[in-house]
C-alpha positions in Angstrom: -0.2 0.0 -0.1 2.6 2.5 -1.0 -0.1 4.8 -2.2 -0.9 5.2 1.8 2.3 6.5 2.9 1.2 10.0 2.2 -1.1 10.1 4.6 0.2 8.4 7.7 2.5 9.4 10.6 6.6 9.1 10.6 6.8 5.2 11.7 3.0 4.8 11.9 2.3 1.6 10.5 -1.1 -0.2 8.5 -2.6 -3.0 9.9 -5.9 -3.8 8.3 -7.4 -1.8 5.5 -11.1 -2.0 3.7 -11.9 -0.2 0.6 -15.7 0.9 1.4 -18.1 4.3 2.2 -18.0 6.3 5.5 -21.4 7.7 6.3 -21.9 9.6 9.1 -22.2 12.5 11.0 -19.9 14.2 11.8 -18.5 17.4 13.8 -21.8 18.9 12.3 -20.5 17.4 8.6 -22.6 15.2 7.1 -19.9 12.8 5.5 -21.0 10.3 2.8 -17.7 9.1 0.8 -16.4 6.4 -0.8 -12.9 6.0 -0.3 -10.5 3.6 2.2 -10.4 3.1 5.7 -7.0 2.7 6.9 -5.8 1.0 10.5 -2.9 1.4 11.8 -1.1 1.2 15.0 -2.0 4.6 16.6 -5.2 5.7 15.0 -8.3 4.7 11.8 -8.1 7.0 8.8 -10.9 7.3 6.1 -9.1 8.7 3.4 -10.6 9.4 -0.6 -8.5 9.1 -3.3 -8.3 12.8 -5.5 -6.7 11.4 -8.0 -4.5 9.1 -7.9 -3.4 10.8 -4.5 -5.0 9.7 -0.6 -6.1 12.3 1.7 -7.5 11.8 4.6 -11.2 12.8 5.3 -11.1 11.8 8.5 -9.0 10.3 11.5 -10.4 8.6 14.4 -8.7 8.1 18.2 -8.8 4.8 19.6 -9.9 6.6 23.0 -13.4 8.0 21.1 -14.2 4.8 19.0 -17.3 3.2 21.7 -20.1 0.5 20.8 -18.2 -0.7 17.8 -19.8 -4.1 16.2 -19.7 -5.8 12.8 -23.6 -6.1 11.8 -24.9 -8.0 8.5 -27.7 -6.5 6.3 -30.8 -8.6 5.3 -28.7 -9.3 2.0 -26.0 -11.1 4.0 -23.7 -7.3 3.3 -21.7 -6.9 6.5 -20.8 -3.5 8.4 -19.4 -1.8 10.9 -21.0 0.5 13.4 -19.5 2.4 16.2 -19.9 5.8 17.8 -16.7 8.2 17.5 -16.9 11.0 20.2 -21.2 10.3 20.7 -21.4 10.5 16.5 -22.6 7.3 14.8 -20.4 5.9 11.9 -21.5 3.5 9.5 -19.0 1.6 7.4 -20.7 0.4 4.6 -20.3 -1.1 0.9 -17.1 -3.6 1.8 -15.8 -3.9 -1.7 -11.8 -5.1 -0.5 -9.9 -6.2 2.4 -10.0 -7.9 5.1 -13.1 -6.7 7.0 -12.7 -9.4 10.1 -8.6 -8.5 10.9 -10.2 -4.7 10.9 -12.4 -5.7 13.6 -10.1 -7.2 16.0 -7.2 -4.4 15.8 -10.0 -2.3 16.5 -11.5 -4.3 19.8 -8.4 -5.0 20.5 -6.7 -1.1 20.6 -10.2 -0.2 22.2 -9.4 -3.0 25.3 -5.6 -1.7 25.4 -6.4 2.0 26.2 
C-alpha cells in the first residue's frame, strides 16, 4: 500500500484496510464518501482518492471509538457501526479488505486504552 504512505505519520504502520463507504454525521458535518479505511497502530483513518492520491477525510482516535459492532444486513452484506465521540459512524459497501482483521485490531486497541 505505497499509495497510503503520504497520509501516515512517521513510524505509523497499517495493520488492516478496507475499500468501503463512510456514512456519518461527524462534527456537525454529513459525510457520505467512498474511499479507504486504514487501521494503523495509532489511529483509524478514512481517506478518499483525489486523482491517484489519498486525502484524509477523517481521523479517528482509538480512545474515542465506542459501541463498536460488526453487523449484517438482510442481504448478508457486512458493515461496521460505531460511535465516535458520541457521533454515529457506519462503514458500508465493503468491496475489498479483511473486515474481520479490521474488527479485531480496533477491538483490541479499545481494550488496551
